[in-house]
C-alpha positions in Angstrom: 0.0 0.0 0.0 1.3 3.4 -1.0 0.1 6.4 1.0 0.5 10.1 0.2 0.2 12.4 3.3 0.2 16.2 3.1 0.4 18.7 5.9 0.2 22.5 5.7 2.9 23.1 8.4 6.6 23.5 7.6 8.8 20.4 7.6 10.0 19.6 11.1 7.8 22.3 12.7 4.2 22.5 13.9 1.6 20.2 15.3 0.2 19.1 11.9 3.6 18.0 10.7 4.4 16.2 14.0 1.1 14.3 13.9 1.5 13.3 10.2 5.1 12.3 10.5 4.6 10.3 13.7 1.9 8.3 12.1 3.8 8.0 8.9 7.0 6.5 10.5 4.9 4.0 12.4 3.1 3.0 9.2 6.4 2.5 7.5 7.3 0.0 10.2 4.1 -1.9 9.3 5.3 -2.2 5.7 3.4 0.7 4.2 5.2 3.1 1.8 4.5 6.7 2.9 5.4 9.9 1.2 4.8 13.1 3.2 4.6 16.6 1.6 5.2 19.5 4.0 5.6 23.2 3.5 9.1 24.4 2.9 11.1 25.2 6.1 13.2 27.8 4.4 12.6 29.7 1.1 14.2 28.1 -1.9 13.9 27.8 -5.7 14.2 24.0 -5.8 12.2 21.2 -4.3 13.8 19.1 -1.6 13.5 15.3 -1.0 14.8 13.6 2.1 14.2 10.4 4.1 13.2 10.9 7.7 12.7 7.7 9.8 11.9 5.8 6.6 9.4 8.4 5.3 10.0 10.2 2.1 9.5 13.9 2.9 9.1 16.5 0.1 9.3 20.2 0.3 8.2 22.1 -2.8 10.0 25.1 -4.2 8.7 28.2 -2.4 9.8 31.8 -2.0 6.9 33.2 0.1 7.3 34.4 3.7 7.2 31.9 6.5 3.7 32.9 7.7 2.3 32.1 4.2 4.2 28.9 3.8 3.5 27.6 7.4 -0.2 28.5 7.0 -0.7 26.4 3.9 -1.5 29.4 1.8 1.4 29.6 -0.7 0.4 29.4 -4.4 3.9 28.2 -5.3 3.6 25.3 -2.9 0.1 24.6 -4.1 1.3 24.3 -7.8 4.2 22.1 -6.8 2.0 19.7 -4.9 -0.6 19.5 -7.7 2.2 18.3 -10.0 3.6 15.8 -7.6 0.3 14.4 -6.3 -0.5 12.7 -9.6 1.7 9.7 -8.6 1.1 6.0 -8.0 -0.6 6.2 -4.6 -3.5 4.1 -3.2 -4.7 6.6 -0.6 -4.2 10.3 0.0 -4.4 11.6 3.6 -4.6 15.3 4.1 -3.9 16.8 7.5 -6.3 19.7 8.0 -8.1 21.6 5.3 -5.8 24.5 4.2 -5.5 25.0 0.4 -2.0 23.5 0.0 -3.4 20.3 1.4 -7.1 20.0 0.4 -7.0 21.3 -3.2 -4.3 18.8 -4.4 -6.1 16.1 -2.5 -9.5 16.8 -4.0 -8.0 17.0 -7.5 -6.1 13.7 -7.1 -9.2 12.0 -5.8 -11.1 13.1 -8.9 -8.4 12.3 -11.4 -7.3 8.9 -10.0 -10.4 7.8 -8.2 -8.5 7.0 -4.9 -9.8 7.6 -1.4 -9.2 10.9 0.2 -9.0 10.8 4.0 -9.2 14.2 5.7 -7.6 14.5 9.2 -9.4 16.9 11.5 -7.3 18.0 14.5 -8.4 21.5 15.2 -11.5 23.6 15.0 -10.6 26.4 12.6 -13.8 28.3 11.9 -16.6 29.6 14.1 -15.9 28.9 17.8 -12.3 27.9 17.0 -9.0 29.4 15.8 -10.9 32.1 13.8 -12.0 33.8 17.0 -8.7 33.9 18.7 -7.4 37.1 17.1 -8.5 40.7 16.9 -6.7 41.2 13.5 -9.1 42.1 10.7 -7.1 40.0 8.2 -7.1 37.0 10.4 -10.9 37.4 11.1 -11.5 37.4 7.3 -9.3 34.4 6.9 -11.3 32.8 9.7 -14.5 33.3 7.8 -12.9 31.5 4.8 -11.7 28.7 7.1 -15.2 28.2 8.6 -16.6 27.6 5.1 -13.7 25.6 3.6 -13.1 23.5 6.7 -16.7 22.2 6.5 -16.6 21.8 2.8 -13.4 19.8 2.7 -14.5 17.4 5.5 -17.9 16.9 4.0 -16.5 16.0 0.6 -13.7 13.7 1.8 -14.2 9.9 1.5 -13.4 9.5 5.2 -12.3 11.5 8.2 -9.8 10.8 11.0 -10.6 12.9 14.0 -8.5 13.7 17.0 -11.4 14.0 19.4 -15.0 12.8 19.8 -16.1 16.3 19.3 -14.7 16.6 15.8 -15.8 13.0 15.0 -19.4 14.1 15.9 -19.0 17.2 13.7 -17.9 15.0 10.8 -21.0 12.8 11.3 -23.2 16.0 11.3 -21.7 16.9 7.9 -22.9 13.6 6.5 -19.9 11.4 6.7 -21.0 7.8 7.5 -20.0 6.6 10.9 -18.0 3.7 9.5 -15.9 6.2 7.6 -14.9 8.2 10.7 -12.1 6.9 12.8 -10.9 8.4 16.1 -7.1 8.8 16.0 -6.0 10.5 19.1 -2.7 12.2 19.9 0.1 9.6 20.4 3.4 9.5 22.3 6.8 9.3 20.8 8.1 7.0 23.5 11.3 6.3 21.5 12.3 9.9 21.4 11.1 11.1 24.8 11.9 8.7 27.7 11.8 9.0 31.5 15.1 10.5 32.7 16.6 11.2 36.1 15.1 14.3 37.6 18.2 15.0 39.6 20.6 14.5 36.7 18.6 16.7 34.4 18.2 19.5 37.0 21.9 19.5 37.5 22.5 19.6 33.8 20.2 22.6 33.2 21.2 24.5 36.3 18.0 24.1 38.3 17.7 23.6 42.1 17.5 19.9 43.0 15.1 20.3 45.9 12.6 22.9 44.5 9.1 21.9 43.3 9.0 22.5 39.5 6.0 22.7 37.2 6.7 22.5 33.5 4.7 24.0 30.6 5.6 23.2 27.0 3.9 24.4 23.9 3.1 27.0 21.3 -0.7 27.5 21.3 -1.5 30.7 23.1 -5.1 30.0 23.8 -4.8 29.5 27.6 -1.7 31.7 28.3 -3.7 33.9 30.6 -5.1 31.0 32.6 -1.5 29.6 33.0 -0.2 33.0 34.1 -3.1 33.7 36.6 -2.8 30.2 38.0 0.9 30.4 38.6 0.5 33.8 40.2 -1.8 32.1 42.8 0.5 29.1 43.0 3.5 31.3 43.6 1.8 32.9 46.6 0.7 29.5 48.0 4.1 27.9 47.6 7.1 30.3 47.8 9.5 27.7 46.5 7.8 26.6 43.3 9.4 27.3 39.9 7.7 27.5 36.5 9.8 26.1 33.7 8.7 27.0 30.2 9.5 26.0 26.6 8.0 27.2 23.4 6.1 30.4 23.0 6.8 33.3 25.3 3.8 34.9 27.0 4.2 38.6 27.5 1.3 38.7 29.9 2.9 36.0 32.1 6.2 37.8 32.3 4.7 41.2 33.0 2.5 39.6 35.8 5.5 37.9 37.3 7.5 41.1 37.3 4.8 43.1 38.9 4.1 40.5 41.5 7.8 40.0 42.3 8.3 36.4 41.4 9.9 36.8 38.0 13.0 34.9 39.3 10.8 31.8 39.6 9.8 31.8 35.9 12.4 30.2 33.7 11.8 30.4 30.0 14.1 28.3 27.8 12.6 29.2 24.4 12.2 26.8 21.6 13.9 23.5 22.5 14.8 21.0 19.8 12.4 18.0 20.0 15.3 15.6 20.5 16.1 17.5 23.8 12.6 18.2 25.0 12.6 15.1 27.2 15.5 16.5 29.2 13.4 19.6 30.1 10.3 17.6 30.9 12.3 15.4 33.2 13.2 18.4 35.3 9.6 18.8 36.4 7.5 17.3 39.1 4.2 18.1 37.3 3.4 18.9 33.7 0.9 21.8 33.2 -1.7 21.9 30.6 -4.3 24.7 31.2 -7.4 23.9 29.2 -10.3 26.3 29.7 -13.9 25.1 28.9 -14.6 26.5 25.4 -15.3 25.1 22.0 -11.8 25.4 20.6 -10.4 23.2 23.4 -13.3 20.8 23.4 -12.4 20.0 19.8 -8.6 19.7 20.1 -6.1 17.5 21.8 -2.7 19.1 22.1 0.4 17.2 20.9 2.2 18.0 24.1 0.0 15.5 25.9 1.9 12.6 24.2 5.2 14.2 25.2 4.1 14.5 28.9 3.0 10.9 28.9 6.2 9.7 27.3 8.3 11.6 29.9 6.5 9.6 32.7 5.3 12.7 34.6 1.8 13.5 36.0 -0.3 16.0 34.1 -2.3 18.8 35.7 -5.2 20.0 33.5 -8.8 21.0 33.5 -12.2 19.3 33.1 -12.4 20.0 29.3 -13.1 17.6 26.4 -11.4 14.3 25.8 -8.2 15.5 27.4 -9.7 16.0 30.9 -11.6 12.7 30.6 -8.4 10.8 29.6 -6.3 12.2 32.5 -9.0 11.5 35.0 -10.0 8.0 33.8 -6.4 6.8 33.3 -5.2 8.2 36.6 -2.2 10.0 35.0 -2.7 13.3 36.7 -5.2 15.7 38.3 -8.1 17.7 36.8 -9.7 20.8 38.3 -12.1 23.6 37.3 -10.5 26.0 34.8 -10.2 28.8 37.4 -6.9 30.0 38.8 -7.6 29.5 42.5 -9.0 25.9 42.0 -6.3 25.0 39.5 -3.4 26.3 41.7 -4.8 24.5 44.7 -4.9 21.2 42.8 -1.4 21.6 41.5 -0.1 22.5 44.9 -1.7 19.5 46.4 -0.1 17.2 43.8 3.3 18.9 44.3 3.1 18.0 48.0 2.6 14.2 47.4 5.7 12.6 45.8 4.2 9.1 45.9 1.2 10.2 43.9 3.5 11.9 41.4 5.5 8.7 41.1 2.4 6.4 40.6 0.8 8.7 38.1 4.1 9.0 36.2 4.4 5.2 35.9 0.8 5.0 34.6 1.5 7.8 32.1 4.6 6.0 30.7 2.7 2.7 30.4 0.0 4.5 28.4 2.7 6.0 26.2 4.1 2.6 25.5 0.8 0.9 24.9 -2.6 2.3 23.8 -1.5 5.8 23.1 1.8 5.0 21.4 2.0 6.2 17.8 2.6 2.6 16.7 -0.7 1.5 18.3 -2.6 4.4 16.7 -0.9 3.6 13.3 -2.2 0.1 13.5 -5.8 1.4 13.8 -5.1 3.8 10.9 -3.6 1.0 8.7 -6.8 -1.1 9.3 -8.9 2.0 8.4 -7.0 2.4 5.1 -7.5 -1.3 4.3 -11.2 -1.1 5.0 -11.6 1.8 2.7 -9.6 0.1 -0.1 -11.6 -3.1 0.5 -14.9 -1.2 -0.1 -13.5 -0.3 -3.5 -12.3 -3.9 -4.2 -8.6 -2.9 -4.2 
């Protein structure tokens, strides 16, 4: 079986690329040939082909700015993909709906009569990403996303959804239940492994005996909840440190400065994925603020898999599939998405080392079994074969 995957994110960067590549490399281990087209990481006049973990990864020639490339909006990238997509594939799997993914996929489906599977991992339109910015241009783009997101998933042959919320939305668009498959966020347990907390703190110059909460990620949706929660936590626990990787929150740093605890906020910036496990290992608790709103009910952050793989407990809120998973699997604590309640729950967990240890063990077990990318890829492989079987392939 030959599968063409496409993502709108730049190669090596972004949740859509990480999701697609993680599934792709696990499919390769099952004997499937996978080609992945990603947006170009750096501008260039020639296309690039490389092999990453057994997956053929292509980047089309593209001279547009990073924001255009990474957003799946580049016409140069689109033209290159349309030319390449007319290859000997059995299935095309597009990750999200942006033009650089969906237009070549829909054209290929029409020309070659092969199944188009649309992955749905974020709510982009009304109630989702479209409403997270005050920019007029982004609001207009959000209106286009709202229409095109629904159109693409309604016209795909099948849908893979990251949450039950998005699976339900696909069903409401008319996709038969048998052609909708829940493929959650997985864990790269081979890249991120449990490491010695003491050794990693020494390596990164952190105090060995301080309680440390870690937050990793780029999505800014709950930056204010994170900041307000830590402000409360810092008052409750004068020794706690917040260790951050990824995006920098201006609000958090201004709040910490004004409240006098900026020395307890350590921001390491963007950390290479191969070294992320070292940073996670420094923490006692992994933070994932997740307020109760439609954008969160629909999504399932990739960092969940990283936290599980690191073998550390997760502190989050009672929202969507994420909150249910943490609660039911016993891999952390959940609370109301309100700073006082969230801080109190985190502080209580920080005070119980045995609970941290047991939750961390369960988290790692989950990362190695049901929520490993290899386990999820087996479900995806079965889904592909069912679709091909319907067509007599």
